[in-house]
C-alpha positions, 0 to 999 in steps of 0.5 A: 855872487848871483847875477840873474842871466836872461834864462836863469830866473825862468829856470828857477821859477818854472820848477817852483810852479810846475812841480806843485801843479804836477803833484796836485793833478797827479792821480791819488792812486799810486800806480807805477806810472804815476810814480815814474812821472812824478820822479821825472817831474822832480828830477827835471825840476832839479835839473832846471834849478841847478842849471838856473843857479849855474847861469846866475853865479859869477864865481868860477868854482861855484859855477863849475860845482853846480854844473857838475851837480846838474849831471845828477839830475840829467842822468836820473831824469833820463832813466826815469823818462825812459822807464815812464815811456816803457810803462805807459806804452805797455812794456812795464813787464820789462822794467826790472831792477837789473834794467834800472841799475843798468840804465843808471850805471853810465850816468853814475859813472859820469857823476863819479868822474866829475867828482874826482879831481884827476878825472874831472876834465875827462868829462868837462872843463870850465875855462876861466872867466873873461875879463868882462866876467863872462865865461866861455863855452865848456870844453868837453872831454872824451868821456862827454861825447860817449855820455852825450851819445848815451843820453841821446839814445835814452832821450830818443828811445823814450820820445820814440815810444811816446810818439808812437803811442800818440800816433796810435792815439790819433786814430780815436783822439785826434785833439788829445793826441796832438797835445800829447805829441807836442808835449812829448817832443818838447824836451827833444826839440829844446835840447836839439836847439840848445846843442845847435846854438839856435837863438834864443836857446843858445845861452841856456838849456831849456830842456828841463823846463820842457821835460817838466811840461811833458811830465805835467801833461802826462800826469794830468791829462793822461793819467788823471783825466784819462784823455787818451783812454779809449773808454770815452770814445768807445762810450760815445760810439756805443751810445751813438749805436744804441737803438734807443734814442738818447737826448742830453740836456744841460742844466738850463734844459738846452739840448747839447747832444743826441744820438743817431736813433734820437734823430728819428724822433727829435730831428737832425743833430745839427737842427736840435742842438742848442734848442730848448727841450720844450721846443724839441720834446714838449711833453718831456720838458715838464717832467725834467724841470726841477727834478733830480735823481732818476725817474721814469715816465711815458709820453706820446709823440707824433712821428711820420704820421703815427702816434708813438708811445715812448717810455723815458728814463731821465737821469741827472748828471753831476760833475766831479764836484757834485754840481748838476751838469745836465740830464740824460734822457733815454727813450724807448719806443714801446708802441708795439709792446703796448699794442701787444699788451692791449691785445693780450688783455683783450685775448684774456678777456675773450678767454674769460668770456669763453670760459663763462660761456662754457660754464653757462653751457655746463649749467644749461646742460644740467638745468635742461635735464631737470627742466625738461622732466618738469615740462614733460610732467606739465605737458603730459598731465595737461594733455591728459586733463584736456582729453578727459574734460573735452573741448567743450569744458570751461577749463579747456582754454586754460589748459590749452594756454598752460600747454602753450606756455609749457611748450614755449618754456621747452623752446626757451630751454632749447634756446638756452642750450643753443646759446651756450654751445654750438650745435648743428641747425635743425632745418625745417620750413619757417614762416617768418610772419608767424615767427615775428607774430610770436616774437613781437609781444616778447620784444616789446616787453624786452625793449621797455616802454621808451622804445616803440616796436613796430612790425611792418608787413610786406607782400608774402609769403615769407617762408625760409628753411632754417632752425626756428629756435636759432632764427628766433634767437638771432632776431632777439639778439638783433632787437636787444642790440638795437635797444642798447643803441637807444639809451634814451628811447626810440623806434625799433622797426622789424620789416619783412619783404621779398627780393630776387638777387641777380648774379652781380648782386649775389656775387657781391654778397657771396651768396647764390642768386635767386629769391630771398626773404628780406628781414630788416631790423632798424633802430633810431639809435646812436649809430656806429662809426665805420671802424665799429661797423667793420668789426661788428660781426667779429667774435667777442667784439663789443662797444659795451663794458665788460660788465655789460657784455653778453657773449658772442654778440652779433657774431652768433647772429652772423653764424646762424644766418650763414648756416641758413644759407643767407647773409647779413649786412649793416648800414649805419652812421654816427647819430643816424641809427642802424639797420641790419638786413638779413637775407635768407633763401626762400624755401621751395614749394612744400610737399605734402609730407613737408607741409605738416605732420600727417593727420593723426590716425584714429585712436587705436587700442594697444595691448601688451606690457610695457616696462617703464623705468624713470627715476623722477616720480612725476615723470614716471606717473605721467608716462605711465598714465599716457601709456595706460590711456591707449591700452598698455599694461605698465610695470613701473620701476624707479631704477634699473635694479628694480626694473631687472627685478620686475622683469624677472618676476614677470611671467609673460612677455614684455611688449617694450622697454621704455627707460630714461637715459640718466638714472641713479645707479644704472643708466638706461643703455646699460639696463637695455643691454642686460634685458636684451641679453635675457630677452633677445629682440625686446623693443627699446625706447629711451627717453632723455631730458637732454639732446646730448644724450644721443651720444650715450644711447648706444644707437638705441631709439631716443625720444627727447623730453618734453613730449606729448602723449601722442608723440610718446605713443607714436615713437613707441609704435615706430619702435614696435613696428621696426622690431620683428620679434617681441619678448 
């Protein structure tokens, strides 16, 4: 008959609950540790059920039988418990079949002794029931104490290994380690309490229930949910050490965690955890709301007085059941990268601009040669016609206007070349009043009808030493810049004056003290900010769009002024217009030679034969006419080969060779070398449409087109006077 004892129901019910729970929480992967833990759980449950039945039965024989069968569960549980401890603590390689059989042998021997009538009492003996129906304590035989010692050795060994693992775990997982240590120590503590007869454990051995708790903790907390693994702690440490800020929010967009780097962006962890994301990162709240999956966006925030650009990658988090658990935001400060990218784009734009200028330079160089040839023809024939007709002729004024226009075109060609490439300045005395008188009509055309161009004269003279073409180009550049600053029209004033810089003023401007000519170009435009004003003279800097850019801009003006020994400054404010002030050193008193070209000598008749080589028909014709007009005989050749043939056929001496530099087939310097080999001492004058051809002239005298007949004759006279021998 079964009469429930105080602990018998618990010993029967607990296995019915914990064994299914253990199987439910056990990992699905069948690794050996899981199998050993499940075996320990089942064997502890068997032990508990048998012991519960033992306590509730009233019959002597049945009670003794269940008590004997209980040792099967005890013996096998202890083996499984020790093997579990070995495997989970990294000693699984020691588990062999021989070890398992060796550990199970003493328990099997005890079970066999209990099964045999003649040896049963060597292990244990259950006395007969008392008159009240209760049973006295079991009498232990001599084998029992050996078994007791062995069983405790197994229990202590397994518990010791598990406790040691728990202690090591405490270094990184304090809470998990505490739970594990309590669970591991429970079986040993329950068994000690039972053996010492401590109330309320004296009447029943609760060790199997404690052992089942240990098995469930190991199966669920350690093996299934891996609470004791280093990975979560390592993962947390890695995230905390990341240089990129990390913010984690829950499904309701409350901040639940931030790493150390994020504290510099959103504030201290203690101050932001629990707050809404919209209060911590307002720009990110709208991107995160209602979004799922992974997405990327950028935002700007202000921290420590500076604006930072952040690239944000937001990823939703889901739990094991696929439900939204929150969102993790990884922020990366890309302010420096974006600035570097803008700088790269700016440099690329400047490179394209420089390449454009280089292309303009090549184009200008090619055009200059042809244009100068055409202008040489125009200027030459105009001069010849004017000389033939005389100053009293009705067409003389028209011819003079054509001559001025052609010379002006020659200056434009020079300006084009100067704009497209750097070149040294050709210094001469420049009257700035005359220069402005020439420029103002053109500036009025360039400025348009809605801009009033005013010329204000101050006490003169205003004479400087510089390159007229370069200064002219600088003034035009300043005027065009002023026009662009007045899109709705306005007033442009060009003002000349004089001043003397004292030592302190000159030192502040980094120029020598002394007298200066002051040119002010003032407009009533939109003005500029301090930031723009600080960069206005930097190469390629502009406030215009790429389609409106015009190259080096005001930096070229600054370069011309500095090469002329002066300085340029600017004053401006938004909405108040701008004024550029150019200071150029005054030129010293002019010497007789420097005051102008010497008066032309009376026309003299030249004699001799000139070999003229020019591949352009019009230029060849006008040059021949110029030379013939002063008395020379001219042999005309259209190429180097034709010139060699004419020279070979000419019996008399040649007064000089006048040859173009760039010609088809044979260049002028090569022709000169071949003729000089045949006619040593032959005077040579090369002419060219491009000033850069000086480098290819082999040091021979060079006259740059366009030029007048007088300039050609003067250059030829200089060559003839410098050559002692004529051939």
